[in-house]
Structures are given as C-alpha cells and as structure tokens.
N, C-alpha and C positions, 0 to 999 in steps of 0.2 A: 442548574438542572442538566444541562448538556454535559458538564464535567462529571456529575454523578452518574449519568447514564453510561458514559464511556468507561468510567472506572468499573462499574458493575459488569459491563459487557466484557471488559478485559479480564476481570477476576473470574467470571464464569468460563471463558475460554481457557484460561490458565488451569482452573480446577478440572475441567473436562479433559484436557490433554494429559494432565498428571494422572488422572484415573485411567485413561486409555493406555498410557505407557506402563503404568503399574500392572494393569490387567494383562497386557501382552507380554510382560516380563522383559521389555526392552531395556529398562533401567538396570535390572540385575545382570543382563547379558553384556553390559558394557558397550552398548551400541552408540551411546551419546559421547560427547566430548568430555574428557576428564576435567572435572571442576564442578561448580555449583549446578546441579541438574535443573533447578527451578529457573536459574538465570539462562540456561540453555533454552528452555521452553519460552522464556520471555522474549529472547532475541527474535524468535520466529513470530510470536503473537503480536508484538509491538509493531513490527514492520508490516506484517499482514494487515493489521487493523488500519494503520495509517494509509496504506496503499488503497484498500477498497473504499475507505471513507473519502479519500481524495477523488477517486473515480466517481463516486456517488455525488459528492459536493459539486464538482465541476459539471458533470453530466446533468445534474438537476437544476443548474442555474437558470435564471430567466432568459428566455430567448429574445430574438429581435422584434417579435410581435407582442411582447409583454407590455401592458399599460405603463409600467415604469420606464420603458424605453422611449416613451413619447415626450419625456422631459429632456430638454436639450443637453444639459451637462452630462446626463447619464448615457452610457453606452455599454455594450456587451463586455468589453474588455474590463471595465471597472467591476462589473458583476462577477466575471470569472475570477479575477484576481482576489476579490474579497472572499469569494466562496473557497478558493484554494487556501488562502492565508487563515481564514477562520477554521478550516479543517485542521491545518497544521498546528494552530494555537491550542485547540482542544486536545488533540492527540498528544502533543508534547506535555501539556499539563497532566493529562491522565497517566502518561508513562512515568513522569517524575514522581507523581503521587504514589503510584503502585510500587515503584522502586524504593521510595522513602519508607513506606509502611513495611515492606519486606525486610529492608536493611535494619530498621529499628526494632521491629517486634519479632522477627523470625530468624534471620541469619545474616551476619555481616558478609559483605562480598567486596571484591575489588575488580574494577574494569581495567583491562590492560591499557587501552587507548580510548578514553571516553570521547575525545574530540572527533576522531575518525569514526568511532562507533555511531555517534550522532550524525556524522556525514553520510553513513550508509542509511540511516533512518531518513535523512533528507532526500537521498537518492530514491528510496522507496516511495516517498511522498511525491517527488517530482515525476517519477514514472507513472504514478496514478493520475496525477494532473494531466500529463500528456495523453494518456489513453482516454481519460474523460473528455479532454479537449477534442480529440478526433471524433469521438462518439457524439459529442455535443454539436459539432459542425454538421454531422450527417443526420441528426435527429429530425430537422424539419422536412427532409426529403423522404425519409422512410421511418416514421416514428415507431410503428409497431415492431418492425424488424430490429431496429437499433435498441429498443427497450429490452427485447428478448436477448439480444446479443450481449448487452451490458450485464444482464443477470447471469448469463452463461459464463462470462469472464470472471465474475465474482465467485461463482460456485466452483469453477475449475481451479481457481487459485487455492482452494482449500487443500488440494493435493499437489498441484503443479508448482506451488511456491516453494516446496521443499522444506517447510518448517518442521516437519516430523523426522527429518533425517539430515545427515551432513553430506555434502557433495563428495568429499574425499572417500567416503565409504561406498560410493556407487560404482559399479562396473561400467565400462564405456557404452555398452548396449543400453543400459538404463539411463546413463547421463544424457544421451541424445534426446530422451523424452522430456527433459526438464531444462536444458541449458538455453533454450530459445526464450525462456521467460525472464524478463528483467528482474522481477521480484525474487526469483531463485538466486540470482547473482547477488542482489542486495543483502539477502538474509545470510548467505554463506560468507560474504565479506564482513558483515556485522559480527559474526561469530569469530572471525579471525581477529578483529579488533577488540573483541570482548575478552577472549581467552588467550593467555600468553602461550599456551602449549598447542594451539591449533593454527595451522597455516593453510589457508584455502588455495589448493592447487588447481581446482577445476572450475573456478569462477573468476570473473574479471570485474574490477570496480568500475571501469569506464564503459563497459558494454551497456548497462542500463541507462547511463547518461546519454550516450550517443543515440541509442534507440529512442529515448524520450525526446531528444532535440528534433529528430526526424519527424516523429509523430506530432510534436507540438507545431512544427512549421507547416506540416500538411493540414493540421486542424485549423491553424490561423488563416491559411490561404482559402480553405473551403468556407470558413466562417465569414471571411471578408466577402466572398462571392455571394454567400447566402444572405448576408445583411443587405447587400445591394439589390437583391431580388426578393426581399421579404414581402409576404402578403399577409394581411390580417386574417384571412381565412385559414391559415395554417394552425392557428390556436384552437380551432375546432377539432382538429385531428391529432394534436400533439398529446 
C-alpha cells in the first residue's frame, strides 16, 4: 500500500506539472531542456519527493522518550536509520515503477548516465535525511516551533527546489535566490546526468553532500545530548 500511495502521488504531481507547463506555454517556448519533456519533469519530481519524504520519515521517527526506547537493544540511531532506509526503499521502487510504465506504454527514453543520475537521487535523499536529523534533534526542546519549521521547509521546496526550471537559464540575480538550497543542486545535477545535451554550470554535485554532512553531524551531536537528558514528560508536549 505504501508503494501504491507513492506511485499515485508521483503520478498526480507529474500530471499536475505537465498541465501547468502546458497552460503557461513553457513547453512551446522551449524553456526546458531539449529532450524528453516528461523525463525533464520527472527528474525534478522524483528528487523532490524523495527529499521531502526523507525529511518527514527521519523527523517523525520515535524519540528518546518513546516506549519502544525502553527496550535495551533499541536506540534512536536504529530508529532513524530504519526510517531513512525505509523511505529510500519506497521512493526507489516508486521511481523505477513509474519509469518502467512510461518507457513501456508511452515513450522510450535513454538516460545519459543512469548511475550518476541515481547518485544525484541519493544525494537528494541524503540531504533530506540530514535536514530531518537536525530537526529531529531539536524537536524535544521546541516541538511546536520545529513542527511549523518542518512544514515551512517542505512547502518552500515546492519553489526553491528549482524543479520547474533549469539553473543554466537563470540570471545571476535570480540564481542567488536558489543556490543555497541543496535540493536545487541535486535536481540540476540529475538533469545533467540524465540529458546528454545539458551541462549544469550553475550547480555543484558536492555542495549538497557537504552541507548534509555538516547538518548530520550537528543533528547527531544535539541528539546525543538530548538523549542523555531525556525526560518522560516530553512526550506530553511532542
């Protein structure tokens, strides 16, 4: 059922963006990358979905005061890793299934560098896990604020992720509004690996990885401190 839900959500997103692009005339204007237009939309949607799902999965994992944590072999690291890997598993299956259906029933396509394209997909997932980890560590200290902030991040990425346009087409003044976002770099790099005639000049493959490592280390440090000072009363306000 999780796989069916993810496939349906991805299909709905894909159809919605196709209608938006068609209504705005962007497809006819040649604003997208030369190549399969649906594949161009998919590169943005797949990475966007796996990013926000990873944030939600890690952020929503059981905390140190959860009843499950009272069992000795269990700890928060196991819960966090299982939530992150579970999200990656479902998103990968959903992506492969959608690509298979599109390739078999609608239009054949060829991915220029599928290994590195999946590497960009993993970078988007990893950055989502790192952001979710940082928010997860802060959640016991300010649950209401962190919940709102997590929703803001997910909503802001609808635009800030850059899935509706390519970085090479942006002027420097607009590029500064998006290049802080790790997901923006992941999506642009994924399109460079997917299309042979597109080279991403305004994004960096290693930027989201480095930012994710920093956020992950900060999240782990705060989570370790939080776990040592965990109180059962926190569950009443989480």
